[in-house]
FIZA-128176 format. One line per 10 residues: number of its first residue (from 1); their letters; for each residue x, y, z of N, C-alpha, C, O. Coordinates in nm, 2 decimals, always signed. Layout:
N
NUM	A	X,Y,Z,X,Y,Z,X,Y,Z,X,Y,Z | ...
This chain:
107
1	XXXXXXXXXX	-2.28,-1.41,+3.29,-2.20,-1.30,+3.24,-2.22,-1.29,+3.09,-2.18,-1.38,+3.01 | -2.28,-1.18,+3.05,-2.30,-1.15,+2.91,-2.23,-1.02,+2.88,-2.26,-0.91,+2.94 | -2.13,-1.02,+2.79,-2.06,-0.90,+2.76,-2.04,-0.89,+2.61,-1.98,-0.98,+2.55 | -2.09,-0.78,+2.55,-2.08,-0.77,+2.40,-1.95,-0.70,+2.37,-1.92,-0.60,+2.42 | -1.87,-0.77,+2.28,-1.74,-0.72,+2.24,-1.73,-0.74,+2.09,-1.81,-0.80,+2.02 | -1.62,-0.68,+2.03,-1.59,-0.70,+1.89,-1.45,-0.76,+1.88,-1.35,-0.70,+1.94 | -1.43,-0.87,+1.80,-1.30,-0.92,+1.78,-1.23,-0.82,+1.69,-1.28,-0.78,+1.58 | -1.11,-0.78,+1.73,-1.04,-0.68,+1.65,-0.89,-0.71,+1.65,-0.83,-0.72,+1.76 | -0.83,-0.71,+1.54,-0.68,-0.73,+1.53,-0.63,-0.65,+1.41,-0.56,-0.71,+1.32 | -0.66,-0.52,+1.41,-0.61,-0.43,+1.30,-0.64,-0.48,+1.16,-0.56,-0.48,+1.07
11	XXXXXXXXXX	-0.76,-0.54,+1.14,-0.80,-0.58,+1.01,-0.77,-0.73,+0.98,-0.81,-0.78,+0.88 | -0.69,-0.79,+1.07,-0.65,-0.93,+1.05,-0.75,-1.02,+1.12,-0.82,-0.97,+1.21 | -0.76,-1.15,+1.09,-0.84,-1.24,+1.15,-0.79,-1.27,+1.30,-0.68,-1.26,+1.33 | -0.89,-1.31,+1.38,-0.86,-1.34,+1.52,-0.87,-1.49,+1.54,-0.97,-1.55,+1.50 | -0.77,-1.55,+1.60,-0.77,-1.70,+1.62,-0.88,-1.74,+1.73,-0.90,-1.67,+1.83 | -0.94,-1.85,+1.70,-1.04,-1.91,+1.80,-0.98,-2.04,+1.84,-0.93,-2.12,+1.76 | -0.99,-2.07,+1.97,-0.93,-2.19,+2.04,-1.03,-2.28,+2.10,-1.14,-2.23,+2.13 | -0.99,-2.40,+2.12,-1.08,-2.50,+2.19,-1.10,-2.47,+2.34,-1.21,-2.50,+2.39 | -1.01,-2.41,+2.40,-1.01,-2.37,+2.54,-0.92,-2.26,+2.56,-0.85,-2.21,+2.47 | -0.91,-2.21,+2.68,-0.82,-2.10,+2.71,-0.70,-2.13,+2.79,-0.61,-2.05,+2.80
21	XXXXXXXXXX	-0.68,-2.26,+2.83,-0.57,-2.29,+2.91,-0.47,-2.38,+2.83,-0.46,-2.38,+2.71 | -0.40,-2.46,+2.91,-0.30,-2.56,+2.86,-0.37,-2.66,+2.77,-0.49,-2.70,+2.80 | -0.31,-2.70,+2.66,-0.37,-2.80,+2.58,-0.47,-2.74,+2.47,-0.54,-2.82,+2.41 | -0.47,-2.61,+2.46,-0.57,-2.55,+2.37,-0.52,-2.58,+2.22,-0.40,-2.59,+2.20 | -0.62,-2.59,+2.13,-0.59,-2.62,+1.99,-0.67,-2.51,+1.91,-0.78,-2.47,+1.94 | -0.60,-2.47,+1.80,-0.66,-2.37,+1.71,-0.78,-2.44,+1.64,-0.76,-2.55,+1.57 | -0.90,-2.38,+1.64,-1.01,-2.44,+1.57,-1.07,-2.36,+1.46,-1.16,-2.39,+1.40 | -1.01,-2.24,+1.44,-1.05,-2.15,+1.34,-1.02,-2.01,+1.37,-0.94,-1.98,+1.46 | -1.08,-1.93,+1.29,-1.06,-1.78,+1.30,-1.19,-1.71,+1.28,-1.28,-1.76,+1.21 | -1.20,-1.59,+1.34,-1.32,-1.50,+1.31,-1.26,-1.38,+1.25,-1.15,-1.34,+1.28
31	XXXXXXXXXX	-1.34,-1.31,+1.17,-1.30,-1.19,+1.10,-1.29,-1.08,+1.20,-1.36,-1.07,+1.30 | -1.19,-0.99,+1.18,-1.18,-0.87,+1.26,-1.30,-0.79,+1.23,-1.34,-0.77,+1.12 | -1.37,-0.75,+1.34,-1.50,-0.68,+1.33,-1.62,-0.77,+1.36,-1.73,-0.72,+1.37 | -1.59,-0.90,+1.39,-1.69,-0.99,+1.44,-1.75,-0.95,+1.57,-1.67,-0.95,+1.67 | -1.88,-0.92,+1.58,-1.94,-0.88,+1.70,-2.00,-1.00,+1.77,-2.06,-1.09,+1.71 | -1.97,-1.02,+1.90,-2.02,-1.13,+1.97,-2.06,-1.10,+2.12,-2.01,-0.99,+2.17 | -2.14,-1.18,+2.17,-2.18,-1.17,+2.31,-2.11,-1.28,+2.38,-2.14,-1.40,+2.36 | -2.02,-1.25,+2.47,-1.94,-1.35,+2.54,-2.03,-1.43,+2.63,-2.11,-1.37,+2.71 | -2.02,-1.56,+2.63,-2.10,-1.65,+2.71,-2.02,-1.70,+2.83,-2.07,-1.77,+2.92 | -1.90,-1.66,+2.84,-1.81,-1.69,+2.95,-1.68,-1.61,+2.94,-1.65,-1.56,+2.84
41	XXXXXXXXXX	-1.62,-1.60,+3.06,-1.50,-1.52,+3.07,-1.41,-1.60,+3.17,-1.45,-1.65,+3.27 | -1.28,-1.60,+3.13,-1.18,-1.67,+3.22,-1.05,-1.60,+3.22,-1.01,-1.53,+3.13 | -0.98,-1.62,+3.33,-0.84,-1.56,+3.34,-0.74,-1.68,+3.34,-0.76,-1.78,+3.41 | -0.64,-1.67,+3.26,-0.54,-1.77,+3.26,-0.40,-1.70,+3.24,-0.38,-1.63,+3.14 | -0.32,-1.72,+3.34,-0.18,-1.66,+3.34,-0.19,-1.51,+3.31,-0.11,-1.45,+3.23 | -0.28,-1.44,+3.38,-0.30,-1.30,+3.37,-0.36,-1.25,+3.25,-0.36,-1.13,+3.22 | -0.41,-1.33,+3.16,-0.48,-1.29,+3.04,-0.63,-1.32,+3.04,-0.67,-1.43,+3.10 | -0.71,-1.24,+2.99,-0.85,-1.26,+2.99,-0.89,-1.33,+2.86,-0.84,-1.29,+2.75 | -0.98,-1.43,+2.87,-1.03,-1.50,+2.75,-1.18,-1.49,+2.75,-1.24,-1.49,+2.86 | -1.24,-1.49,+2.63,-1.38,-1.48,+2.62,-1.43,-1.60,+2.54,-1.38,-1.64,+2.44
51	XXXXXXXXXX	-1.54,-1.67,+2.59,-1.60,-1.78,+2.52,-1.70,-1.72,+2.43,-1.79,-1.64,+2.46 | -1.69,-1.76,+2.30,-1.79,-1.71,+2.20,-1.87,-1.84,+2.15,-1.87,-1.94,+2.22 | -1.94,-1.82,+2.04,-2.03,-1.93,+2.00,-1.95,-2.07,+1.99,-1.83,-2.07,+1.97 | -2.03,-2.17,+2.00,-1.98,-2.31,+1.98,-1.86,-2.34,+2.07,-1.78,-2.42,+2.04 | -1.86,-2.29,+2.19,-1.76,-2.31,+2.29,-1.62,-2.28,+2.24,-1.52,-2.35,+2.28 | -1.60,-2.18,+2.16,-1.47,-2.14,+2.11,-1.43,-2.02,+2.20,-1.51,-1.95,+2.25 | -1.30,-2.01,+2.22,-1.24,-1.90,+2.30,-1.15,-1.81,+2.22,-1.08,-1.86,+2.13 | -1.16,-1.68,+2.25,-1.06,-1.59,+2.19,-1.00,-1.51,+2.30,-1.06,-1.48,+2.40 | -0.88,-1.47,+2.27,-0.80,-1.39,+2.37,-0.85,-1.25,+2.38,-0.88,-1.18,+2.28 | -0.87,-1.20,+2.50,-0.93,-1.07,+2.53,-0.85,-0.95,+2.47,-0.91,-0.85,+2.44
61	XXXXXXXXXX	-0.72,-0.97,+2.45,-0.64,-0.86,+2.39,-0.67,-0.84,+2.25,-0.64,-0.74,+2.19 | -0.74,-0.94,+2.19,-0.78,-0.93,+2.05,-0.93,-0.88,+2.04,-1.00,-0.91,+1.94 | -0.98,-0.82,+2.14,-1.12,-0.77,+2.14,-1.12,-0.63,+2.19,-1.03,-0.58,+2.26 | -1.23,-0.56,+2.15,-1.25,-0.42,+2.20,-1.40,-0.41,+2.23,-1.48,-0.49,+2.18 | -1.44,-0.30,+2.30,-1.58,-0.28,+2.32,-1.64,-0.23,+2.19,-1.57,-0.19,+2.10 | -1.77,-0.24,+2.18,-1.84,-0.20,+2.06,-1.82,-0.05,+2.04,-1.81,+0.00,+1.92 | -1.82,+0.03,+2.14,-1.80,+0.18,+2.13,-1.66,+0.21,+2.08,-1.64,+0.29,+1.99 | -1.56,+0.14,+2.13,-1.42,+0.16,+2.08,-1.41,+0.11,+1.93,-1.34,+0.18,+1.85 | -1.48,+0.01,+1.89,-1.47,-0.04,+1.75,-1.54,+0.06,+1.66,-1.48,+0.09,+1.55 | -1.65,+0.12,+1.70,-1.71,+0.23,+1.62,-1.61,+0.35,+1.60,-1.61,+0.40,+1.50
71	XXXXXXXXXX	-1.54,+0.38,+1.71,-1.44,+0.49,+1.70,-1.33,+0.45,+1.60,-1.28,+0.53,+1.52 | -1.28,+0.33,+1.61,-1.18,+0.28,+1.52,-1.22,+0.29,+1.37,-1.15,+0.33,+1.28 | -1.35,+0.24,+1.35,-1.40,+0.24,+1.21,-1.42,+0.38,+1.16,-1.39,+0.41,+1.04 | -1.46,+0.48,+1.25,-1.48,+0.62,+1.21,-1.34,+0.68,+1.17,-1.33,+0.75,+1.07 | -1.24,+0.65,+1.25,-1.11,+0.70,+1.22,-1.06,+0.65,+1.09,-0.99,+0.72,+1.01 | -1.08,+0.52,+1.06,-1.03,+0.45,+0.94,-1.10,+0.52,+0.82,-1.04,+0.54,+0.72 | -1.23,+0.55,+0.83,-1.30,+0.61,+0.72,-1.25,+0.75,+0.70,-1.23,+0.79,+0.58 | -1.22,+0.83,+0.81,-1.16,+0.96,+0.79,-1.03,+0.95,+0.73,-1.00,+1.03,+0.64 | -0.94,+0.86,+0.77,-0.81,+0.84,+0.71,-0.82,+0.81,+0.56,-0.74,+0.86,+0.49 | -0.91,+0.72,+0.53,-0.93,+0.69,+0.39,-0.96,+0.81,+0.30,-0.91,+0.83,+0.19
81	XXXXXXXXXX	-1.05,+0.89,+0.35,-1.09,+1.02,+0.28,-0.97,+1.11,+0.27,-0.95,+1.17,+0.16 | -0.89,+1.12,+0.37,-0.78,+1.21,+0.37,-0.68,+1.16,+0.27,-0.62,+1.24,+0.19 | -0.66,+1.03,+0.26,-0.57,+0.97,+0.16,-0.61,+1.00,+0.02,-0.53,+1.03,-0.07 | -0.75,+1.00,-0.01,-0.80,+1.03,-0.14,-0.77,+1.18,-0.18,-0.74,+1.20,-0.29 | -0.79,+1.27,-0.08,-0.76,+1.41,-0.11,-0.61,+1.43,-0.14,-0.58,+1.50,-0.24 | -0.53,+1.37,-0.07,-0.38,+1.38,-0.09,-0.35,+1.32,-0.23,-0.27,+1.38,-0.30 | -0.41,+1.21,-0.26,-0.38,+1.14,-0.39,-0.43,+1.23,-0.51,-0.36,+1.25,-0.61 | -0.54,+1.30,-0.49,-0.59,+1.39,-0.59,-0.50,+1.51,-0.61,-0.46,+1.55,-0.72 | -0.45,+1.56,-0.50,-0.35,+1.68,-0.50,-0.22,+1.63,-0.57,-0.17,+1.71,-0.65 | -0.17,+1.51,-0.53,-0.05,+1.47,-0.59,-0.06,+1.44,-0.74,+0.03,+1.46,-0.82
91	XXXXXXXXXX	-0.18,+1.41,-0.79,-0.21,+1.39,-0.93,-0.20,+1.52,-1.01,-0.18,+1.51,-1.13 | -0.21,+1.63,-0.94,-0.21,+1.76,-1.01,-0.07,+1.81,-1.02,-0.04,+1.91,-1.09 | +0.03,+1.75,-0.95,+0.17,+1.80,-0.95,+0.22,+1.79,-1.09,+0.21,+1.69,-1.16 | +0.28,+1.90,-1.14,+0.34,+1.90,-1.27,+0.25,+1.96,-1.38,+0.29,+1.99,-1.49 | +0.12,+1.97,-1.35,+0.03,+2.02,-1.45,+0.03,+2.17,-1.44,+0.05,+2.23,-1.33 | +0.02,+2.24,-1.56,+0.02,+2.38,-1.56,-0.11,+2.44,-1.50,-0.22,+2.38,-1.52 | -0.09,+2.55,-1.43,-0.21,+2.61,-1.38,-0.26,+2.72,-1.47,-0.18,+2.80,-1.51 | -0.38,+2.71,-1.52,-0.44,+2.81,-1.61,-0.57,+2.86,-1.55,-0.66,+2.78,-1.52 | -0.58,+2.99,-1.53,-0.70,+3.05,-1.47,-0.82,+3.01,-1.57,-0.81,+3.05,-1.68 | -0.91,+2.94,-1.52,-1.03,+2.91,-1.60,-1.00,+2.80,-1.70,-1.08,+2.78,-1.79
101	XXXXXXX	-0.89,+2.72,-1.67,-0.86,+2.61,-1.77,-0.97,+2.51,-1.77,-1.04,+2.49,-1.67 | -0.99,+2.44,-1.89,-1.10,+2.35,-1.90,-1.06,+2.22,-1.97,-1.14,+2.16,-2.04 | -0.93,+2.18,-1.97,-0.89,+2.06,-2.03,-0.80,+1.98,-1.93,-0.76,+2.04,-1.83 | -0.78,+1.85,-1.96,-0.72,+1.76,-1.86,-0.57,+1.79,-1.83,-0.53,+1.74,-1.73 | -0.50,+1.87,-1.90,-0.36,+1.89,-1.87,-0.35,+2.02,-1.79,-0.23,+2.06,-1.76 | -0.46,+2.07,-1.75,-0.46,+2.19,-1.66,-0.54,+2.16,-1.54,-0.62,+2.07,-1.54 | -0.52,+2.24,-1.44,-0.61,+2.23,-1.32,-0.65,+2.37,-1.28,-0.73,+2.39,-1.18
């Protein structure tokens, strides 16, 4: 079973575990956006787990498909651009409007 997925936790790191069941120990974290090909998959108490490199496991709810991750990144980029436009507009509040104005206190 080979399944390519992306670790994603809204920009936060994703925990990696020694195993997926009882007795698991935290062995590190991977960055949100880490792309991996699962080398194993398991179900434990109704939750899907994926084995990544070095026999580490991450919880399936902290992963998305590569297509979904591309959509998330595109939306984040669009949102960032929208925030820049709003910030620019807010910076103009209170400045006098002058037709053909050419100095910094006008827009």
